[in-house]
C-alpha positions as CSV (number, residue, x, y, z in Angstrom):
1,M,29.6,6.1,12.8
2,T,26.7,8.5,12.3
3,P,23.3,7.1,11.7
4,P,22.2,6.8,8.0
5,I,20.5,9.8,6.5
6,E,17.2,8.8,4.9
7,R,14.7,10.7,2.8
8,A,11.4,9.5,1.3
9,G,9.0,10.7,-1.2
10,E,6.3,9.6,-3.6
11,R,6.4,9.6,-7.4
12,T,3.4,9.8,-9.8
13,L,3.6,9.8,-13.5
14,A,1.0,9.4,-16.2
15,E,1.9,9.3,-19.9
16,T,-0.7,9.4,-22.6
17,T,-0.1,8.4,-26.2
18,E,-2.8,8.8,-28.8
19,G,-2.9,7.4,-32.3
20,A,-5.5,7.4,-35.1
21,D,-7.5,4.5,-33.6
22,Y,-6.1,4.1,-30.1
23,R,-5.3,5.8,-26.9
24,R,-2.7,4.4,-24.4
25,V,-2.2,5.7,-20.9
26,E,0.7,4.4,-18.8
27,R,0.7,5.2,-15.1
28,S,3.7,4.8,-12.8
29,Y,3.5,5.5,-9.1
30,G,4.9,4.5,-5.8
31,S,7.0,5.6,-2.9
32,F,10.8,5.6,-2.8
33,T,13.5,6.0,-0.2
34,R,17.1,7.1,-0.6
35,S,19.6,6.7,2.3
36,F,23.3,6.8,2.9
37,S,25.7,6.8,5.8
38,L,28.2,9.6,6.5
39,P,31.8,8.9,7.5
40,E,33.0,10.0,10.9
41,T,35.1,12.8,9.2
42,V,31.9,14.8,8.3
43,D,30.7,17.6,10.5
44,D,27.0,16.6,10.6
45,E,26.0,19.9,12.4
46,A,27.2,22.0,9.4
47,I,25.7,20.1,6.4
48,E,24.1,22.4,3.9
49,A,21.7,21.5,1.0
50,N,20.4,23.6,-1.8
51,L,17.9,22.8,-4.6
52,A,18.1,25.2,-7.6
53,D,16.9,24.6,-11.1
54,G,16.3,20.9,-10.4
55,V,19.8,20.3,-9.2
56,L,20.4,19.3,-5.5
57,T,23.7,20.4,-4.1
58,V,24.8,19.0,-0.8
59,R,27.8,20.4,1.1
60,L,29.4,18.0,3.6
61,P,32.2,19.8,5.4
62,K,34.9,17.9,7.2
63,K,35.4,18.1,11.0
64,E,38.4,20.1,12.1
65,A,41.3,17.8,12.6
66,P,42.3,17.3,16.3
67,T,45.3,19.4,17.3
68,A,48.3,17.9,18.8
69,R,48.7,18.7,22.5
70,K,51.8,18.7,24.7
71,I,52.0,16.7,27.8
72,A,54.6,17.6,30.4
73,V,56.6,14.6,31.6
74,S,58.6,14.9,34.8
75,S,61.3,12.6,35.9
76,N,62.2,12.0,39.6
């Protein structure tokens, strides 16, 4: 099995709400990690990833299936 793929990042978000007689600020922050393992059938040398318009597309091509081989058997 291939080792898990792991990516990490940090997220920060501040949201401010104001009313007639109050002001509320909520802050959310922290690091995060996403990881997953690939099956043996994936060709990990040919993985492609593309980020466009906020959408991450990951292409995980399969490895070529092993071909059958002929073995000569001789009888005495």
